[in-house]
C-alpha positions as CSV (number, residue, x, y, z in Angstrom):
1,M,77.4,148.5,101.3
2,D,78.5,147.5,104.8
3,K,82.1,146.2,104.5
4,N,81.1,143.1,106.5
5,E,78.6,142.2,103.8
6,Q,81.2,142.4,101.0
7,L,81.8,139.1,99.2
8,I,85.6,138.4,99.2
9,M,87.8,135.5,98.1
10,V,88.9,132.9,100.6
11,V,90.8,129.6,100.5
12,D,90.6,127.0,103.2
13,R,93.8,127.0,105.2
14,E,94.0,123.2,105.1
15,K,93.9,123.2,101.3
16,L,96.3,126.1,100.9
17,F,99.0,124.5,103.1
18,K,98.3,120.9,102.4
19,D,101.7,120.2,100.8
20,F,103.8,123.0,102.1
21,Y,103.6,125.4,105.0
22,F,105.7,128.5,105.8
23,N,105.6,131.5,108.0
24,G,107.3,134.7,106.7
25,F,108.4,134.9,103.0
26,C,108.3,132.2,100.4
27,S,109.8,132.8,96.9
28,Y,107.6,132.4,93.9
29,N,110.0,129.8,92.5
30,Q,109.9,127.7,95.7
31,F,106.2,126.7,95.6
32,N,103.2,127.6,93.4
33,F,100.6,128.8,95.9
34,E,98.8,130.9,93.2
35,K,97.7,127.7,91.4
36,I,96.3,126.3,94.7
37,I,94.4,129.5,95.3
38,L,92.9,129.6,91.8
39,D,91.9,125.9,92.0
40,N,90.2,126.2,95.4
41,Y,88.9,129.7,96.1
42,Y,85.3,130.7,96.9
43,F,83.6,133.8,98.2
44,I,82.1,134.6,101.6
45,K,81.1,137.7,103.5
46,R,84.1,139.7,104.8
47,G,82.6,139.9,108.3
48,I,82.7,136.1,108.6
49,A,86.2,135.7,107.0
50,E,87.9,138.2,109.3
51,K,87.0,136.1,112.3
52,D,87.8,132.7,110.9
53,P,91.5,131.6,110.8
54,S,90.5,128.3,109.2
55,K,90.2,130.4,106.0
56,K,92.8,132.6,104.3
57,Q,92.0,135.8,102.4
58,P,94.4,136.1,99.4
59,I,95.6,139.7,98.9
60,A,97.7,140.9,95.9
61,Y,100.2,143.1,97.7
62,T,102.1,145.3,95.3
63,I,105.3,147.3,96.0
64,V,105.7,150.3,93.8
65,V,109.3,151.1,92.8
66,K,110.7,154.2,91.0
67,N,114.4,154.7,90.4
68,K,115.1,152.0,93.0
69,K,113.1,153.9,95.6
70,I,110.0,152.4,97.2
71,F,106.7,154.1,97.7
72,V,106.1,154.3,101.4
73,Y,103.0,155.7,103.2
74,Q,101.7,155.9,106.8
75,R,98.2,154.7,107.6
76,P,96.1,157.2,109.5
77,Q,95.4,157.1,113.2
78,S,91.7,157.6,112.9
79,S,89.4,154.7,112.3
80,K,87.2,156.9,110.2
81,E,90.0,157.2,107.6
82,H,91.1,153.6,107.8
83,T,88.6,150.8,108.4
84,D,90.9,148.2,109.9
85,E,91.8,149.5,113.4
86,R,94.5,146.8,113.7
87,L,96.7,148.6,111.1
88,Q,96.2,152.2,112.1
89,H,99.2,154.6,112.2
90,M,101.5,152.0,110.7
91,F,104.0,152.6,107.8
92,S,103.5,150.4,104.8
93,W,104.9,149.9,101.3
94,G,102.3,147.6,100.0
95,I,99.3,148.5,97.9
96,G,96.5,145.9,97.9
97,G,93.1,144.9,99.1
98,H,90.6,142.1,99.3
99,I,89.7,140.2,96.1
100,D,86.1,140.9,95.4
101,K,83.4,138.8,93.7
102,T,83.5,141.5,90.9
103,D,87.1,140.5,90.2
104,E,86.2,136.9,89.3
105,T,86.3,136.9,85.5
106,G,89.6,135.5,84.2
107,N,92.3,135.6,86.9
108,P,90.7,137.3,89.9
109,I,94.1,137.9,91.6
110,I,95.5,139.9,88.7
111,N,92.1,141.7,88.2
112,S,92.1,142.8,91.8
113,L,95.8,143.9,91.6
114,K,95.1,146.0,88.5
115,R,91.9,147.5,90.0
116,E,93.6,148.4,93.3
117,L,96.6,150.1,91.6
118,K,94.4,152.1,89.3
119,E,92.0,153.1,92.1
120,E,94.5,153.8,94.8
121,I,97.5,155.4,93.0
122,G,96.4,155.9,89.4
123,L,99.0,153.5,87.9
124,E,98.7,150.8,85.3
125,G,101.4,148.3,84.3
126,K,102.6,144.7,84.6
127,P,103.8,144.0,88.1
128,K,106.2,141.1,88.6
129,V,105.3,138.4,91.1
130,I,108.1,138.0,93.7
131,G,106.6,135.5,96.2
132,Y,104.2,135.0,99.0
133,I,103.8,136.3,102.5
134,N,102.2,134.4,105.4
135,D,102.3,135.7,109.0
136,D,100.4,133.6,111.6
137,T,101.9,135.5,114.5
138,N,99.1,138.1,114.8
139,E,95.3,138.2,114.2
140,V,95.5,140.2,111.0
141,G,98.0,137.8,109.5
142,Q,96.1,134.7,110.6
143,V,93.3,135.4,108.2
144,H,95.2,136.8,105.3
145,F,97.7,135.5,102.7
146,G,99.8,137.8,100.5
147,I,100.9,137.3,96.9
148,L,103.8,139.8,96.7
149,Y,104.3,141.8,93.5
150,M,106.6,144.6,92.5
151,L,105.7,147.3,89.9
152,E,108.5,149.3,88.5
153,T,107.3,152.6,87.1
154,K,108.7,155.9,85.7
155,K,105.3,157.7,86.2
156,D,104.2,159.8,89.0
157,V,102.0,158.3,91.7
158,K,98.5,159.9,92.0
159,P,97.1,158.9,95.4
160,A,93.4,158.8,95.6
161,S,93.0,158.4,99.4
162,E,94.2,160.6,102.3
163,E,96.5,157.9,103.7
164,L,98.3,157.4,100.4
165,K,98.7,161.2,100.0
166,T,101.2,161.0,102.9
167,G,103.4,158.7,100.8
168,S,106.7,159.4,99.1
169,F,109.5,157.3,97.5
170,M,112.2,156.3,99.9
171,S,115.5,154.5,99.5
172,L,116.3,151.2,101.3
173,N,118.5,153.2,103.6
174,E,115.7,155.6,104.5
175,I,113.4,152.6,105.2
176,E,116.1,151.1,107.4
177,K,116.1,154.3,109.4
178,L,112.4,154.1,110.0
179,I,112.9,150.6,111.4
180,K,115.8,151.6,113.6
181,N,113.8,154.6,114.9
182,G,111.2,152.2,116.2
183,E,108.4,153.3,113.9
184,K,105.3,151.1,113.7
185,I,105.5,149.2,110.5
186,E,103.0,146.8,108.9
187,T,104.3,143.2,109.3
188,W,103.9,142.3,105.7
189,S,106.0,145.3,104.6
190,T,108.8,144.2,107.1
191,I,108.6,140.6,105.7
192,S,108.9,141.8,102.1
193,L,112.1,143.8,102.8
194,S,114.6,141.0,102.5
195,A,113.3,140.1,99.0
196,L,113.3,143.8,98.0
197,K,116.9,144.2,99.1
198,Q,118.0,141.3,96.9
199,I,116.2,142.8,93.9
200,L,117.1,146.5,94.4
201,S,120.6,146.3,95.8
């Protein structure tokens, strides 16, 4: 199927931020955006959603941690390997994707999260929700909304895609060096770092 024809979850921006708006990171304990999403979501074609900032696409964005090290990978330069040209060649430490119509039974956010982890890196488990990510400073962020999770594991990661095969577990210090060296890093990953430092330090 053409990716633009894929039915994905969206929530109207106006409903999502009716009572509380933030840009950056928001702790899970500060406001329950998950309930708002589950009470107000619907599905539209991805091609429409990607061009409409009046709608937010919820994404379960999971950080995988092993022995206090974070799984980090670099997205490929080629658009053939990674479909979103806006994220090419960036380092990331988040695993996640759009919530599909096929995820709808029960809690679609959790269903999507589990599906992505199993498909992408061959892991199962119970990720812990940390908070939310919103970044309206760029065109990717304007149409997406992150529910940030962390999965602690003792198992080996088994990447399914070429981009994830570049990944390895890195300490917070090693990640800081990437940032200091001026490497291109996915905005959501950068936003998540302050919360991860509090948890892992």
